[in-house]
C-alpha positions as CSV (number, residue, x, y, z in Angstrom):
1,M,17.5,-37.4,-16.9
2,T,17.0,-39.5,-13.7
3,R,13.9,-39.4,-11.6
4,R,15.9,-37.7,-8.8
5,M,17.1,-34.9,-11.2
6,R,13.6,-34.4,-12.3
7,L,12.4,-34.1,-8.8
8,V,15.1,-31.6,-7.9
9,L,14.3,-29.6,-11.0
10,F,10.6,-29.6,-10.3
11,L,11.2,-28.5,-6.7
12,G,13.5,-25.7,-7.9
13,I,10.9,-24.4,-10.4
14,L,8.2,-24.6,-7.7
15,V,10.3,-22.5,-5.3
16,V,11.0,-19.9,-7.9
17,L,7.3,-19.8,-8.8
18,V,6.2,-19.4,-5.2
19,I,8.8,-16.6,-4.7
20,N,7.5,-14.7,-7.8
21,I,3.8,-15.3,-7.1
22,A,3.7,-14.6,-3.3
23,P,4.0,-10.7,-3.5
24,Y,1.1,-10.6,-6.0
25,L,-1.0,-13.0,-4.0
26,W,-0.3,-11.0,-0.9
27,T,-1.4,-7.8,-2.7
28,V,-4.7,-9.2,-3.9
29,L,-5.5,-10.8,-0.5
30,T,-4.7,-7.6,1.4
31,S,-6.9,-5.6,-0.9
32,L,-9.8,-7.7,0.1
33,K,-9.3,-7.2,3.9
34,A,-10.8,-4.7,6.2
35,K,-8.4,-2.4,8.2
36,N,-8.7,-4.5,11.4
37,E,-7.8,-7.7,9.4
38,I,-4.7,-6.4,7.6
39,Y,-2.3,-6.9,10.5
40,D,-3.7,-10.3,11.6
41,V,-1.7,-13.4,11.1
42,H,-4.4,-14.9,8.9
43,I,-3.4,-15.1,5.3
44,F,-6.9,-15.2,3.9
45,P,-9.5,-12.6,4.8
46,E,-12.5,-13.8,6.9
47,S,-14.8,-12.2,4.4
48,F,-14.2,-10.4,1.1
49,Y,-14.2,-6.7,1.8
50,F,-14.8,-4.9,-1.5
51,E,-15.1,-1.4,0.1
52,N,-11.4,-0.8,-0.7
53,Y,-12.1,-1.2,-4.4
54,M,-15.3,0.9,-4.2
55,Q,-13.3,3.8,-2.6
56,V,-10.5,3.6,-5.2
57,L,-12.9,3.4,-8.2
58,F,-15.6,5.9,-7.2
59,N,-14.4,8.2,-4.4
60,S,-10.8,9.0,-5.4
61,G,-10.1,10.3,-8.9
62,F,-8.0,7.3,-9.6
63,F,-9.5,7.0,-13.1
64,I,-8.0,10.3,-14.0
65,N,-4.6,9.1,-12.9
66,M,-5.2,5.9,-14.9
67,W,-6.0,8.0,-18.0
68,N,-3.0,10.1,-17.5
69,S,-0.7,7.1,-17.3
70,F,-2.3,5.5,-20.3
71,L,-2.0,8.6,-22.4
72,I,1.6,9.5,-21.3
73,S,2.7,5.9,-21.7
74,S,1.1,5.5,-25.2
75,I,2.6,8.7,-26.5
76,T,6.0,7.9,-25.0
77,A,6.0,4.4,-26.6
78,L,5.0,5.7,-30.0
79,I,7.6,8.4,-30.0
80,C,10.3,6.0,-28.8
81,L,9.4,3.7,-31.6
82,A,9.3,6.5,-34.2
83,I,12.8,7.5,-33.2
84,G,14.2,4.0,-32.3
85,V,13.2,2.1,-35.4
86,P,15.2,4.1,-38.0
87,A,18.0,4.6,-35.5
88,A,18.2,0.9,-34.8
89,Y,18.1,0.0,-38.5
90,A,21.0,2.4,-39.1
91,F,23.1,0.8,-36.4
92,A,22.2,-2.7,-37.7
93,R,22.7,-2.2,-41.4
94,L,24.7,1.0,-42.3
95,H,28.4,1.6,-41.9
96,F,29.4,5.2,-40.8
97,R,32.2,6.8,-38.8
98,F,32.0,6.5,-35.0
99,K,29.3,3.9,-35.2
100,N,30.6,1.9,-32.4
101,V,31.2,4.9,-30.2
102,L,27.7,6.2,-30.7
103,F,26.2,2.7,-30.0
104,T,28.4,2.6,-26.8
105,L,26.9,5.9,-25.7
106,V,23.4,4.5,-26.3
107,L,24.3,1.6,-23.9
108,V,25.7,4.1,-21.3
109,I,22.5,6.1,-21.4
110,T,20.4,3.0,-20.7
111,I,22.2,2.4,-17.4
112,F,22.6,6.1,-16.4
113,P,20.7,6.7,-13.1
114,G,18.0,9.3,-13.6
115,I,18.6,10.8,-10.1
116,F,21.8,12.4,-11.4
117,I,19.9,14.7,-13.8
118,I,16.7,15.3,-11.8
119,G,17.8,18.8,-10.7
120,P,18.9,20.3,-14.1
121,L,15.9,18.6,-15.7
122,F,13.5,20.1,-13.2
123,N,15.0,23.6,-13.8
124,F,14.6,23.1,-17.6
125,L,11.0,21.9,-17.4
126,R,10.2,24.8,-15.1
127,S,11.8,27.3,-17.4
128,I,9.5,26.2,-20.3
129,G,6.4,26.1,-18.1
130,A,6.0,22.3,-18.4
131,I,5.8,21.4,-14.7
132,D,2.6,19.5,-13.8
133,T,1.8,18.8,-17.5
134,Y,2.0,15.8,-19.7
135,V,5.1,17.3,-21.4
136,A,6.9,17.2,-18.1
137,L,6.8,13.4,-18.2
138,I,6.8,12.6,-21.9
139,L,10.0,14.5,-22.6
140,P,12.1,12.8,-20.0
141,Y,10.6,9.4,-20.7
142,V,11.3,9.7,-24.4
143,A,14.9,10.8,-23.7
144,Y,15.4,8.0,-21.1
145,F,13.7,5.0,-22.8
146,T,14.6,5.6,-26.5
147,P,18.2,4.4,-26.1
148,L,16.8,1.2,-24.6
149,V,14.5,0.8,-27.6
150,V,17.3,1.5,-30.0
151,W,19.5,-1.1,-28.2
152,I,16.9,-3.8,-28.3
153,L,15.8,-3.3,-31.8
154,T,19.4,-3.1,-33.1
155,G,19.9,-6.7,-32.0
156,F,16.6,-7.7,-33.4
157,F,17.2,-6.2,-36.9
158,K,20.5,-8.0,-37.0
159,T,18.7,-11.3,-36.9
160,I,16.9,-10.5,-40.2
161,H,18.9,-11.6,-43.1
162,S,20.1,-8.7,-45.2
163,S,19.8,-10.6,-48.5
164,I,16.1,-9.8,-48.6
165,E,16.7,-6.0,-48.4
166,E,19.6,-6.3,-50.9
167,V,17.3,-7.9,-53.4
168,A,14.7,-5.2,-53.0
169,I,17.3,-2.4,-53.4
170,M,18.6,-4.1,-56.6
171,D,15.0,-4.0,-57.8
172,G,15.0,-0.2,-57.4
173,C,13.5,0.1,-53.9
174,S,14.8,3.0,-51.8
175,I,16.0,2.7,-48.2
176,P,12.7,4.2,-46.8
177,K,10.6,1.9,-48.9
178,V,12.7,-1.1,-47.8
179,I,12.1,-0.1,-44.2
180,L,8.3,0.4,-44.6
181,R,7.5,-2.5,-46.9
182,I,9.9,-5.2,-45.8
183,V,11.7,-4.5,-42.6
184,L,8.7,-3.3,-40.6
185,P,6.4,-6.2,-41.5
186,L,9.2,-8.8,-40.8
187,S,10.1,-7.1,-37.5
188,A,6.5,-6.5,-36.3
189,P,6.8,-8.9,-33.3
190,G,10.0,-7.3,-32.1
191,I,8.7,-3.8,-32.5
192,V,5.4,-4.6,-30.7
193,T,7.4,-6.2,-27.9
194,T,9.7,-3.3,-27.6
195,G,6.8,-0.9,-27.6
196,I,5.2,-2.8,-24.7
197,I,8.4,-2.6,-22.8
198,A,8.5,1.2,-23.3
199,F,4.9,1.5,-22.4
200,T,5.3,-0.6,-19.2
201,L,8.5,1.3,-18.1
202,S,6.6,4.6,-18.6
203,W,3.5,3.3,-16.7
204,N,5.6,2.1,-13.7
205,E,8.0,5.0,-13.5
206,F,7.7,6.8,-10.1
207,M,10.6,9.2,-9.5
208,F,10.0,11.7,-12.4
209,A,6.3,11.5,-11.9
210,L,6.6,12.3,-8.2
211,I,8.8,15.3,-8.7
212,F,7.4,16.8,-12.0
213,T,3.7,16.6,-11.1
214,S,1.8,18.1,-8.2
215,S,-1.9,17.5,-9.0
216,D,-4.3,15.0,-10.6
217,R,-4.1,17.1,-13.8
218,A,-0.9,15.1,-14.8
219,R,-0.3,12.7,-11.8
220,T,0.2,9.1,-12.9
221,V,-0.7,5.8,-11.3
222,P,2.4,5.1,-9.3
223,V,2.3,8.4,-7.5
224,A,-1.5,8.2,-7.0
225,I,-1.0,4.8,-5.3
226,S,1.4,6.3,-2.9
227,M,-1.2,9.0,-2.0
228,F,-3.5,6.5,-0.3
229,Q,-2.5,7.4,3.2
230,G,-4.4,7.6,6.4
231,V,-3.9,10.2,9.1
232,H,-1.4,8.2,11.1
233,S,-0.6,5.3,8.9
234,L,-0.8,4.0,5.4
235,D,-4.1,2.7,4.1
236,W,-2.9,-0.7,2.9
237,G,-6.3,-1.9,1.9
238,Q,-6.9,1.0,-0.6
239,M,-3.3,1.1,-1.6
240,T,-3.2,-2.6,-2.6
241,A,-6.6,-2.3,-4.2
242,A,-5.3,0.6,-6.4
243,A,-2.3,-1.5,-7.3
244,V,-4.5,-4.4,-8.4
245,V,-6.6,-2.0,-10.5
246,A,-3.5,-0.4,-12.0
247,T,-2.2,-3.8,-13.1
248,V,-5.3,-4.8,-15.0
249,P,-4.6,-2.7,-18.1
250,L,-1.1,-4.1,-18.4
251,V,-2.5,-7.6,-18.1
252,I,-5.1,-7.0,-20.8
253,I,-2.6,-5.4,-23.2
254,S,-0.2,-8.4,-22.7
255,L,-2.9,-10.9,-23.3
256,M,-4.2,-9.1,-26.4
257,L,-0.7,-8.9,-27.9
258,Q,0.6,-12.2,-26.5
259,K,1.3,-13.7,-30.0
260,Y,3.5,-10.8,-30.9
261,I,5.3,-10.8,-27.6
262,I,6.2,-14.5,-27.8
263,S,7.3,-14.1,-31.4
264,G,9.4,-11.1,-30.6
265,L,11.1,-12.8,-27.6
266,T,12.0,-15.9,-29.6
267,A,12.7,-14.3,-33.0
268,G,16.4,-14.3,-32.5
269,A,16.4,-18.1,-32.2
270,V,14.5,-18.9,-35.4
271,K,15.4,-16.3,-38.0
272,E,18.2,-17.1,-40.4
């Protein structure tokens, strides 16, 4: 590669990096500005204004919303994996009638817009008394994100050579034991990565959370952030501070499980 090509490649990467980092940098800087500075042309605040964070953390009930999001997202991710792992294994390893048709339906569900079912879903949740509860969000999230989990894990299980499982079955190991003792340990990186995806999607989901909750009893972080409004305008300082605080748990989880995430994302390239 010539020096000119390297320079062009470097500049291209730099442009992409700036485009991706700029919104996050703007959010952090805005959260550290007073109200009279937010609409100024200055990029950096004249002095760091931590009152926005104090209001979010101690005078708003945002911790309750954080707990709601964490609990709902964790339960959703666990249920999605409990359903998705055996389903994905069946699609990857077993042969049965209408297998391709069913897998196609799984793919269709992953791209189906949620707005199309919002009305019937609201009526159903209201009929069972689930509105403004955790159930009102967990049920739709599980139904909506499990097909994505199945789709991702099916591709991951196909990268694991079937000869290992065949030898275990020949030695008298049943299918459930093969899954528990062989498949799950080998596919741990992929399962953890998929679980984080389901967790993150649940954490960031806004539409269902806005319509199916009406109080802090079940309201999640995205809706709570949208509630930071002034009398005549949005309170951008507190809103961006809340967004920064809400991002911290996802960053911590990603850093703690970084090894599994990297292994899961690159597994398809190295397994034989």
